[in-house]
N, C-alpha and C positions, 0 to 999 in steps of 0.2 A: 504492500499499498504506500509506501514509502522510499521516494526516489532520493536513496542512499546507495552509495558507488563505496569499491573498497578505497579506503586513505580517508574518506570523510570523516569529522569529529563531529561528536555529539555532546552538548552540554546539557546538565540535568540544571534545572534554578527552582526553587521555590515560586508559587504564583502569587503568593501573599509575601508584601516585604514591607519593612518601613519605610519610610519617606519624608526628611526632614524638611520643613518648610518654614521661610524665617518671612515674619510677618510682618504692615506697616509699622508696627509700634516697636520693631527689632524684636521683639519677642519669637521664639525658635519654639515651632511644634513638632512634633515626629507621630503622622498619621500612618495607619496599616493602610494599604493600596492593594489593587489587583495589577500586576505590573502586564497582564497581557491587555488592558485596555488603553486604549489613546487617549489623550491629551484631556480631550473635552469630558468624556470618565470619568477621569480621576479630578480634575475640579470639581464636577459635581458631586464626587466623594470627598474631597476638602472641604467645601461649602457647607454640605451637611454636616460634617461632624465638628465645625465650628460655630455652625449656626446662621451662614450668610442665605437670604431668600434668593437671590439671584446672581446663580455662577454665569450668567451669560456675560457679564461684566469684567469679567476676571481672567487672568491669563498667568500663566508661568514664565520666568525666565530664571534662569544660570545665574549665580549668584557672583559676580561681580568683584575680582579677587586685588583690583589696581586700587590704590585711594586716590581721593580728587585733590587736585591742588587746590587751597583756598579762591576762592573765585574773585576777580577784580572787577570794579565797575568801572567805566567811563563815562564821558558827556562827551556828547558829539553836538557841533555846532554848525549852522548853516549859513553859507555864505550867502552875499546881498541878492543873489539872482536865485536865492530857494532850495538849491540842491546842495548835497554835503561838498564839503572841502574835500580835495585829494586826500590829504592826511588821514579825512574822516573815514573816508571809503576804505584805506587800510586796515585801519582798526576797525573796522565793521567786518570787515572778514576775518579777521584774526578772532574778534569775538564769537564769529557764528562757527567758526570751527570747533570753539572751546563749548561751546552753550550744549551743553546735555539734553534731547528732549525725548520724548517716546519714541521719536522716528529712530534714534538710535539705538535702541534697545533691537537685541535680538529675540524676540518672543518665539515660544515654542509653538509648533506645526501643532492646532487641535486636531488632525487628521490622523497622526502618528502616534506610536508609542514611543515611549521614552527611551525605550532598548533602540528603536529603528532611527532614532535622532542620535545614536551615541551617547544618552547621559550615563555616568555608571553609578552603580546602586547606592555608593556613599557620599554625591554631589548632593549639597543643598541648593534647594529651589527658593526664589524670590515669588 
């Protein structure tokens, strides 16, 4: 029934495993999940366990291990013609590169399982 050939490697894993999730308030919860489910089902399980009613508004991402530098603020001045001065354009470009928004976050694909996306068992998710 299975398409195994000589030399193939078969790996046995537990279906139910603990998943560490870091919440918005910086607390860490360990929740038992079904490792065969896709991310959408895992989010539903997490939301049920912690009492969130609307799981469609949430997603998961891998915790970023780098420490961000303190952000700097700057003032941009307009020239008399109403546009930005050249030095302010350069400043704006550097600020855009440093800006961290939701577009910069690599969210997990809801249609694939954690294993299909290469997330190890000991990885903490946000």
